[in-house]
N, C-alpha and C positions, 0 to 999 in steps of 0.2 A: 504494500500500500504506500509506504513512504517512498520507495523507489519510483512508483508510478507518479506520485505527486511531484517529485523532483524533476522527472522527465517532462511532465506536463508544464511545470513552471519554466523550465529551460526553453521548451518549444514556444510557449506563449511569449516569452521575453524576446526571442529571436523574431517572431512575427510582429510584435508590437513596436520594435525599435523604429520601424519606418513610419508607423502611423501614430504612435503615442509616445509622449516624452516621459511620463511618470507612471509608476505603479503605486496606487494609493491603497493604504491599509486603513480600515476603519475599525475602531475598537467598540466594545459594547457600551461604553460610556459616551460615544459620539465623537471622540477625538480622532483626527485623521493625520496620517503621516504619508507624505508623498516622497518617493525615492526615484531619482532619475534612472531610466532604464538603460542608458548607454553603457554602463559597466555594472549592471545589477547582478548580484550574487545572492541567492537564497539558500539557507541551510536549515534543515529541520532536524532537530535533535531532541528526542524525548517529546516533551510537550511545549517546546519553544521553537519559534521561527526567528532566525537571525538573518538580517539583511547586512549590507555593507556597513551600516552605521547604527542600527537599532536592533533590539531584541524584543519580541512579543510572545506572550503566552498564547498558545493556540486557542485556549478556552476563552480568552478575552477578545479575540477577533470576531467581528460580526460579518465583515465582508472585505473583499480584496478585488480591485479592478484597475484597469489601465485608464489614464486620463491625459488630456492635452496640457493641463496646467497644474501647477503645484497647489494642492488642496490642503496642505498642512494647516491644522488648526492649533494655534498656540494658546488661544484663550485671552490674548492681550492684543487689543487694537486701539489705536488712538481715536478718540472721538473728535469730530470736527464741530466747529461752532454752528454750522448748518444743521447737523444732527441734533445738537442740543436745542436749537430753536424749534425743531420738529418734535421734541419730546412730548409724548402723550401722558406719561407718568414718570415721576421721580420718587424713589424710595430711599430712606436711609437704611442702615444695616439692622435697625430694630423693626423694619417693616412699615414705618410710618410714611405716609405720603407727604411730600413736601413740594413747595414751589421753588423755582429757580432763585427767587429772592430770599428764601429761607435757608439756602445752602450755605453752611459754614464749613470750617475745616473738617474733613472726614471723607468717608467712602460712601458712594451712592450708586444705586442701580438706576440707569436711565433707559426707559423704554420708548422707542419710536414706533412708527407704523410698521417698519420692516425688520428692526433689529433691537437687541438689548445690549447695553454697554455697562461696564463697571467704570466708575469715574472717581478719581481722587481729587479733592479740592484741598489745596495747600495754602 
């Protein structure tokens, strides 16, 4: 079974190099890691999958697919002033809804129509 998976991964990588730039692995908690396919090496040992730069527990992987862009999710993204202006809800870490004017030093969760951000006010 493991040999079959390794052969399949190698074959898919060779076919994907011309069409796709990344192999994206998604974990059960929604995190994504994209690995360039140009020199991709996958190793399965026991219950772990190791790529060139990262190791994943097989039980924590929900899916794996090829993609054109880097879909790595770091969980940290800079919020723009435009996004803050579009905020539909702002919450402090205690879960209280606040307005932009009420924001003091601290960490806030800012929800817009399309996205949710974590924001630090210093």
